[in-house]
N, C-alpha and C positions, 0 to 999 in steps of 0.2 A: 664787541672786549672778549668775553667770557666760553667757551663750548658749553653750550647748557646741553646736559646728559638726555634724552631720548623716554618717550616714558608709552612701553609698547603697548597696546588697545587692542581689542578685541575687532570683528569686525573689520568694514571694508578698507579702515583706513586707522593702518596694521602701526604704522608708528609719526608720533606727533613730539613735534619740539614741546620740553618746559620750558621753552621758552618766547610760545604762542602767550603763555601765563604769567612771565617772567619777560618782559622787554624791557630795553635800556635805557638808557635816559631821554634818550631824543623818543625814546616810544610810549612813556611813563603816562604821560597826559589820558592816551588814551586808553591807556588800561587804567591808572585812574576814575575816566571818564566812566566805563566801561565797569566795574566793581562787582554792583549787584548782579549783572550778570553773572559774570567771572568765580566769585560764589559758589554762583546754582551749579556750578558743574560738581557731579561727582564723579569721587576714579574706583578705577579695581584694584585689589589690595598690591600691584607692582609699579600703576603707576603710586600709589600711600608709597611703599618700600621708597621710588625713584627719587619720589620730593622726599622724604628726608635724608635720604644720603646727600639729596641737594644741599639741604642744611647747613649738612657736616661740611661741604667743600667749598662754601659763604662765608661760615665761620671761620674758616682755616683762611681763607683770601680776607676777610675783614678785617684779621688779627695782623697780617702779613700787611696788606693797606697802612694799620697803623701805627709799625714799628718805624715805616718807611718815615711818616707825616713824622714820630721820635725823632728819628733819626737831619731829615731835613730843617726842622726848626728848631736840629742844634749846629746847623750848619749855618745855617740865616740869622742868628744866635748870633758864633764868631763873626762873621761876615759884617753881622752890621759895629760888632763891638773892633772888626782893623777897622774899619769905613772912619767907625766914631774917631776913633784914636789918632787921625793923620791925611794929610790930600788924599786925592784917588789919585792912584799909582796903576799902571797899568791897565792892567780889566777889571779890573774888584766890580766897579758898575755893572758891569754886563754880568761877570760873575755871576753877583749876588739877585743882578734881577734871573738869568737860567735859574737858579734854584729856588725862587722865587715862585717862578713858571715851573717849572717842576713839581712843588710845594702845590701850586694849586692844582696841578690835574691828578695828583695825589690825592688827595682832601675830595675830587671834582669824585674818582671811584671809590675812595671810602665813603663818600653820599652814596654813592649805584649800590655796592652792597648791603649798606646799613636798612636802603628803601626795600631792596629787593631780599632781603632773607626776614626782613617784616611783614611785608606778605607774601611769604611765599609760607612761615609759619599761620598770616593768621588765612591763608588759605585752608589747608591742612586740620587748623580748628577747628571751621566754618565746616569738613568732613567731616572731624571726628562727632564733633553735635548733630553731623545729620546723622548720622548712623548710629550716637545713643536713642538719636529721637526714633528711627526707624525700633531698634530692638524695644525699647518701649513699649512702641507702639503692637511689637510681632506679641509681648509679656502683655500688653495688655485684654489683646483680643482671646489670647490661648485665657489667662484668667478667667473673663467672657465665656470663652468655651465650655471652660470646666464650669463654671456656675453654670449657662444653663443644660449643660450635660447631665450634671446634679441635678438641675430643675428638676428634669424629664425623667429622670433613672427615679427619683423621690415621688410624681405625679403619676406612676407606670406601680410604682409598686402599693402607691398607697390606695391605683386602681382595686389592685390584680387584690388586695388585703380588702378589698370591701367585697370584690366577687366571691369569696376563698370565706371571708364570714355567711356573706347571705346564702353560701351556699352549703356553710356548716349548719349555718339556722334552721338552713331546711327539713337536712337531715334530721340533728334535735326532738327540731318537731316531729317529724317520724315516727321517734323512737316515746317520744310521751305516747302519742297516740297508740301504739303498742303499749307500751307499760300500765296504763292508769286501768284500764279494762281489766289490764289483767293485775293487780294491786288490789281493786277493787273485785272482785270475785272472788283473792283470796281472803283479803279480807269478810266478805262475808260467810265463805267458807268454812273460816274461822268463828268465826262469831253462830253461824247457825250447828256448831261442831259444840260451842259450851252451852247454849237450849239445850240440845237433846243429851249433854249429860257424857259428850267426848270427848275425851279431857286428851287427851293422848292427842287425837287426829287436827284437836283445836292448837296444842302445843306445831305442832306438820306446819300445820297451815301458817304459823306467828313466823314460823320460821324460818318459808318459803318465801312471806313477803317484803319480809326487812330484808336478803340475799337480792331479789328483784326491788328492789327501791336502794340496794347498795350497788349493785352491778348498771341500773341503769345512772344513775348519779355518774359512775365512772365515764358512762360513754357520752353526755349531756356534757362533762368536764374537757373532754378531750377533746369536744367537735366544739366548744368556744375557745375564740382565740381571744387575747387578751389585748 
């Protein structure tokens, strides 16, 4: 009854009719039975655009069909009034039957349009929902990968920090091993100088001792990680 636009597909089958998804009234029971299978089909961007354009076309046809139904209803009303007003004259009854038959055809056409429109909108909603779910799944995977990457980086940084801390601690211990005997020697020298009465040398050794302690502590602080 209606010319259905073609959907361009990639692959071995380059063209497929929307009518495969939206058959006419004589084929509707099969589509209703296979609705679950039909809704599992996922479309390309081109298919989705064609389907959306088909919705616009079907709505326009449905609007025209409803307008025809309104016009036929008005004609039937006038015919009924003429028949009720007097005896049958000429072909009034035949005309009325013809108009009623035309109305039935238009109602059937409108019913077909309504069902096809509803089915197409349902398919598009299913495709949109499917794409939303795919996008959510991709986002979830990206977030999981980012978290895993962050955890991996944190772990590597922690291990590096621990390794550096152990290395620096070893260097600091080596510095202490050098400083302790030096400090002890300067301290002993200052004490001996005082015993001998050499105050000037004792003061000099004390200054050297304080300088060694200050420099040693500065080196150890530089090798200590917070």
